[in-house]
C-alpha positions as CSV (number, residue, x, y, z in Angstrom):
1,M,28.8,-53.1,158.9
2,Q,25.6,-53.6,160.7
3,P,25.2,-57.1,162.2
4,I,22.1,-59.0,161.1
5,S,20.7,-62.2,162.6
6,Y,19.2,-64.8,160.3
7,T,16.4,-67.4,161.0
8,R,14.8,-70.0,158.8
9,P,11.6,-71.2,160.5
10,R,9.7,-74.2,159.3
11,S,6.2,-73.1,159.9
12,I,4.1,-69.9,159.8
13,D,3.6,-69.9,163.6
14,D,7.4,-70.2,164.1
15,A,8.0,-67.4,161.7
16,I,5.6,-65.1,163.6
17,A,7.2,-66.1,166.9
18,A,10.7,-65.4,165.5
19,H,9.5,-61.9,164.3
20,A,8.1,-61.1,167.8
21,R,11.4,-62.2,169.5
22,A,13.5,-60.1,167.1
23,G,11.6,-56.9,167.7
24,N,11.1,-53.8,165.5
25,G,14.1,-54.5,163.3
26,A,12.8,-57.8,162.0
27,R,11.9,-58.3,158.4
28,Y,10.4,-61.3,156.6
29,I,12.2,-62.3,153.4
30,A,11.2,-64.6,150.6
31,G,12.8,-63.9,147.2
32,G,14.5,-60.8,148.5
33,T,14.4,-59.0,145.1
34,N,13.1,-55.8,146.7
35,L,14.4,-56.0,150.2
36,Y,18.1,-56.6,149.3
37,D,17.9,-53.7,146.9
38,L,16.5,-51.4,149.6
39,M,19.2,-52.6,152.1
40,K,21.9,-51.6,149.6
41,L,20.4,-48.1,149.5
42,N,20.3,-47.9,153.3
43,I,16.5,-47.5,153.1
44,E,15.9,-50.7,154.9
45,R,18.3,-51.5,157.8
46,P,17.0,-54.7,159.4
47,S,18.6,-56.2,162.5
48,A,17.0,-59.6,161.8
49,L,16.0,-61.5,158.6
50,I,13.4,-64.2,158.9
51,D,13.6,-66.4,155.8
52,V,10.2,-67.9,155.1
53,T,11.2,-70.0,152.1
54,A,11.5,-73.3,154.1
55,I,7.8,-73.2,155.2
56,D,6.2,-76.3,153.7
57,G,3.3,-75.6,151.3
58,L,3.6,-71.9,151.2
59,D,4.5,-72.1,147.5
60,A,1.5,-74.1,146.5
61,I,-0.6,-73.2,143.4
62,D,-4.2,-74.5,143.4
63,T,-6.4,-73.7,140.3
64,A,-8.7,-76.7,140.5
65,G,-11.4,-75.4,142.9
66,E,-14.0,-72.7,143.1
67,T,-11.2,-70.1,143.4
68,L,-7.6,-69.8,142.3
69,R,-5.2,-69.8,145.2
70,F,-1.6,-68.9,145.2
71,G,0.7,-69.5,148.2
72,A,2.7,-66.5,149.1
73,N,6.0,-68.1,148.2
74,A,4.9,-69.3,144.7
75,R,7.3,-67.8,142.2
76,M,6.1,-65.3,139.6
77,S,7.4,-67.5,136.8
78,D,5.5,-70.6,138.1
79,V,2.2,-68.7,138.4
80,M,2.4,-67.0,135.1
81,T,3.0,-70.3,133.3
82,D,0.4,-72.3,135.1
83,P,-1.9,-73.7,132.3
84,V,-5.2,-72.5,133.9
85,V,-3.8,-69.0,134.7
86,E,-2.2,-68.7,131.2
87,N,-5.3,-69.9,129.3
88,E,-8.2,-68.7,131.4
89,Y,-6.9,-65.6,133.2
90,P,-4.5,-63.9,130.8
91,V,-4.7,-60.7,132.8
92,L,-2.9,-62.5,135.6
93,S,-0.3,-64.2,133.5
94,E,0.5,-61.1,131.5
95,A,0.9,-58.9,134.6
96,L,3.6,-61.3,135.8
97,W,5.5,-61.8,132.5
98,K,5.6,-58.1,131.8
99,A,7.1,-57.4,135.2
100,A,10.9,-57.2,135.8
101,S,13.3,-59.7,134.1
102,Q,13.2,-63.4,133.7
103,Q,15.9,-63.8,136.4
104,L,13.9,-61.7,138.9
105,R,10.6,-63.6,138.0
106,N,12.4,-66.8,138.8
107,M,13.2,-65.5,142.3
108,A,10.4,-63.2,143.3
109,A,7.4,-64.5,145.3
110,V,3.9,-63.4,144.4
111,G,3.0,-62.6,148.1
112,A,6.0,-60.4,148.8
113,N,5.6,-58.7,145.4
114,L,2.4,-57.1,146.8
115,L,4.6,-55.2,149.3
116,Q,7.0,-53.8,146.7
117,R,8.0,-50.2,147.6
118,T,8.0,-47.2,145.4
119,R,10.5,-46.5,142.7
120,C,10.5,-42.8,143.1
121,M,14.0,-41.4,142.3
122,Y,13.9,-39.2,145.4
123,F,12.8,-42.0,147.6
124,R,15.7,-44.2,146.3
125,N,18.3,-41.5,146.4
126,G,16.7,-39.7,149.3
127,Y,17.3,-37.7,152.4
128,G,20.4,-37.5,154.5
129,G,20.6,-38.1,158.2
130,A,20.2,-41.5,159.6
131,S,19.2,-43.1,156.3
132,G,22.2,-41.8,154.4
133,G,22.0,-40.2,150.9
134,S,21.9,-36.6,150.0
135,A,20.2,-33.9,152.1
136,E,19.3,-32.2,148.8
137,Y,16.5,-34.6,148.2
138,P,13.9,-34.7,151.0
139,C,11.5,-37.6,151.0
140,N,8.5,-38.0,153.4
141,K,8.6,-41.7,152.9
142,R,12.2,-42.0,154.2
143,V,12.1,-39.2,156.8
144,P,8.5,-38.2,157.7
145,G,8.0,-34.5,157.7
146,S,11.2,-33.8,155.7
147,G,9.2,-32.8,152.5
148,C,8.8,-34.1,149.0
149,A,11.4,-33.2,146.4
150,A,9.3,-34.7,143.6
151,I,6.5,-32.2,144.1
152,G,7.6,-29.4,141.8
153,G,10.7,-31.4,141.0
154,L,11.5,-34.1,138.4
155,D,8.1,-35.7,138.3
156,R,7.8,-37.3,134.9
157,G,7.3,-40.8,136.4
158,Q,5.2,-39.7,139.3
159,A,1.5,-40.3,139.9
160,V,-1.5,-38.2,138.7
161,L,-4.1,-40.1,140.7
162,G,-4.3,-40.3,144.5
163,V,-1.6,-37.8,145.2
164,S,-1.3,-35.6,148.2
165,E,0.6,-32.5,149.3
166,A,3.1,-34.9,151.0
167,C,3.8,-37.4,148.2
168,N,3.1,-38.3,144.6
169,A,5.1,-41.5,144.3
170,V,3.7,-44.2,142.0
171,S,2.8,-47.6,143.3
172,P,5.2,-49.7,141.2
173,G,3.6,-53.1,140.8
174,D,2.0,-54.9,137.9
175,W,0.7,-58.0,139.7
176,P,-1.3,-56.0,142.3
177,V,-3.1,-54.1,139.5
178,A,-4.3,-57.3,137.9
179,L,-5.4,-58.7,141.3
180,V,-7.3,-55.5,142.1
181,A,-9.2,-55.8,138.8
182,M,-10.1,-59.4,139.6
183,D,-11.4,-58.7,143.1
184,A,-8.7,-60.9,144.6
185,R,-8.2,-61.2,148.4
186,V,-5.0,-61.6,150.4
187,E,-4.7,-64.0,153.3
188,I,-2.6,-62.7,156.3
189,A,-1.3,-64.4,159.4
190,G,0.0,-62.6,162.4
191,P,0.2,-62.5,166.2
192,A,-3.5,-61.8,166.5
193,G,-4.5,-64.7,164.2
194,R,-5.5,-64.9,160.6
195,R,-7.5,-62.5,158.4
196,S,-8.5,-62.0,154.8
197,I,-8.9,-58.7,153.1
198,P,-9.3,-57.5,149.5
199,V,-6.0,-56.8,147.8
200,A,-7.2,-53.3,147.2
201,D,-7.4,-52.7,150.9
202,L,-3.8,-53.6,151.5
203,Y,-2.7,-50.2,150.1
204,R,-3.1,-46.8,151.7
205,L,-3.3,-43.4,150.0
206,P,-0.3,-41.2,151.0
207,G,-2.3,-38.5,152.7
208,D,0.0,-36.8,155.2
209,T,1.6,-40.1,156.3
210,P,3.1,-41.5,153.1
211,H,5.7,-43.5,155.0
212,I,2.8,-45.8,156.1
213,E,2.2,-47.5,152.7
214,F,0.3,-50.7,153.7
215,T,-2.4,-51.8,156.1
216,I,-0.5,-54.9,157.1
217,E,0.4,-54.8,160.8
218,R,3.8,-55.4,162.5
219,G,4.6,-59.1,162.6
220,E,1.9,-60.1,160.1
221,I,2.9,-62.1,157.0
222,I,1.1,-62.7,153.7
223,V,0.4,-66.4,153.3
224,G,-1.8,-66.6,150.2
225,I,-3.7,-64.8,147.4
226,V,-7.2,-65.9,146.4
227,V,-8.8,-65.0,143.1
228,P,-12.6,-65.7,142.5
229,R,-13.4,-67.6,139.4
230,T,-15.2,-65.6,136.7
231,R,-16.1,-65.9,133.1
232,A,-14.5,-62.4,132.6
233,G,-11.1,-64.1,133.1
234,M,-10.9,-65.3,129.5
235,R,-11.7,-61.9,128.0
236,S,-8.9,-60.1,129.9
237,T,-5.6,-58.5,129.4
238,Y,-2.8,-56.5,131.1
239,H,-1.6,-53.8,128.8
240,K,1.6,-52.0,129.8
241,I,3.2,-48.9,128.2
242,R,6.8,-48.2,129.2
243,D,9.9,-46.5,128.0
244,R,11.5,-49.7,126.9
245,E,9.9,-53.1,126.1
246,S,11.4,-55.1,128.9
247,F,12.6,-54.6,132.5
248,A,11.0,-51.2,132.9
249,F,8.3,-49.9,135.1
250,A,5.0,-48.7,133.6
251,L,4.3,-45.2,132.5
252,A,0.7,-46.3,132.3
253,S,-0.9,-49.8,132.4
254,A,-4.4,-51.2,132.5
255,A,-5.8,-54.5,133.7
256,V,-9.1,-55.1,132.0
257,A,-11.6,-58.1,132.2
258,L,-14.9,-58.1,130.4
259,E,-18.2,-60.0,130.6
260,M,-19.8,-59.7,127.2
261,T,-22.9,-61.0,125.3
262,D,-22.1,-60.7,121.6
263,N,-20.8,-57.1,121.3
264,R,-22.5,-55.8,124.4
265,I,-20.5,-55.3,127.6
266,D,-22.4,-56.8,130.5
267,A,-19.8,-55.9,133.1
268,A,-16.2,-54.6,133.2
269,R,-13.4,-54.7,135.6
270,I,-10.6,-52.1,135.2
271,A,-7.6,-51.2,137.3
272,L,-4.7,-48.8,136.5
273,G,-1.0,-49.0,137.2
274,G,1.9,-46.6,136.6
275,V,-0.3,-43.6,137.2
276,A,-1.5,-43.7,140.8
277,T,-0.1,-43.9,144.3
278,R,-1.7,-47.3,144.8
279,P,-3.3,-49.9,142.4
280,W,-6.2,-47.9,141.2
281,R,-9.7,-49.3,140.5
282,A,-11.3,-47.3,137.7
283,G,-15.0,-47.5,138.7
284,G,-15.9,-44.5,136.5
285,A,-14.6,-46.3,133.4
286,E,-16.4,-49.5,134.3
287,A,-19.7,-47.5,134.6
288,V,-19.3,-46.0,131.2
289,L,-19.0,-49.5,129.6
290,A,-21.7,-51.4,131.5
291,G,-24.6,-52.4,129.3
292,Q,-23.2,-50.7,126.2
293,E,-22.4,-51.9,122.7
294,L,-18.6,-51.7,122.4
295,T,-17.1,-49.3,119.9
296,E,-13.6,-47.7,119.8
297,D,-15.2,-44.3,120.8
298,L,-16.9,-45.9,123.8
299,A,-13.6,-47.5,124.9
300,L,-11.8,-44.1,124.7
301,A,-14.6,-42.5,126.6
302,A,-14.2,-45.1,129.3
303,G,-10.4,-44.4,129.3
304,R,-10.9,-40.7,129.8
305,A,-13.5,-41.4,132.6
306,A,-10.8,-43.4,134.4
307,F,-8.7,-40.2,134.7
308,E,-11.4,-37.8,136.0
309,G,-10.0,-35.9,138.9
310,A,-6.3,-36.5,137.9
311,T,-3.8,-34.1,139.3
312,P,-0.8,-33.8,137.0
313,G,2.4,-32.1,138.1
314,R,5.0,-30.2,136.1
315,S,6.1,-32.8,133.7
316,N,3.7,-35.8,133.9
317,G,0.6,-34.4,132.4
318,F,1.1,-36.6,129.4
319,K,0.1,-39.5,131.5
320,V,-3.5,-38.5,131.5
321,E,-4.0,-38.9,127.7
322,L,-1.5,-41.8,127.6
323,G,-3.4,-43.5,130.4
324,A,-6.8,-43.0,128.8
325,R,-5.6,-44.5,125.5
326,T,-3.9,-47.4,127.3
327,V,-7.2,-48.2,128.9
328,A,-9.0,-47.9,125.6
329,D,-6.5,-50.2,123.9
330,A,-6.8,-52.7,126.7
331,I,-10.6,-52.8,126.4
332,M,-10.4,-53.6,122.7
333,I,-7.7,-56.2,123.2
334,A,-9.8,-58.0,125.9
335,A,-12.9,-57.8,123.9
336,R,-11.3,-59.6,120.9
337,R,-10.4,-62.6,123.0
338,T,-12.8,-65.5,122.6
339,P,-14.0,-67.4,125.7
């Protein structure tokens, strides 16, 4: 059994200081729904856990101002049922209630959810050596340079957008996809101070270093999420297609928010999940819709534009057409919603 120290700081500054003292083996923990899972698989082997749940105000939800602000420790279930989120930004509410199970939504924090790691079967059952598991399944995320068993292997659930020769694992989240569509920003605190970046910039493409998944630096902690107010919020949806109706990751999903005048689309925001190596903003699809009268044919054309440049593997080519039709359906669902 590996010994683990446990600290429960009362402030953000104390948490950052505790992380610095603990060194490279330190991990922040909030709901723990992903970290504990990875610890059981020997993927994460922390020497110190820094529990941030006692930090006052880090779970605050503020929807009364010019922006929507969610403290990093706000629970998924609390954010998704907030009256303003539920009624004025259904894309955000739906992305949360279509994720995981009710038990997990009651535990999981919206900040830590942004750092959820891949669900690739080879990553989770992975490479031998120091991490344990079977040496039959190399994974560059677990052991850099060991190879990627998913490329040319069992790739039905893998990505078709943003893949590289080193990795084709899907970014697993629902909530980050909706936030990327809504141009949300993430607030980060760390040893060098505080900064704010677009949620989209939190994620890296795999390239030849797929083990480096996020742009967050060592010792930094997410403290909040800020979503700009927009009239597109009311005409929005998160549409998720999966193998079973609940407690399953997306085969394809689309977050869509529209600004419309009568039946004309003035502007569109579209992001994809379940099909890419990071939450994927579909700028090509948005451009197809801008300034056009909405029809089902136009929606499908936008869906297909979202997958231009897709690189399917051996068994996941169906995701291209499935994804295009998921986008088209989401556009029509959002358009039918009345501001």
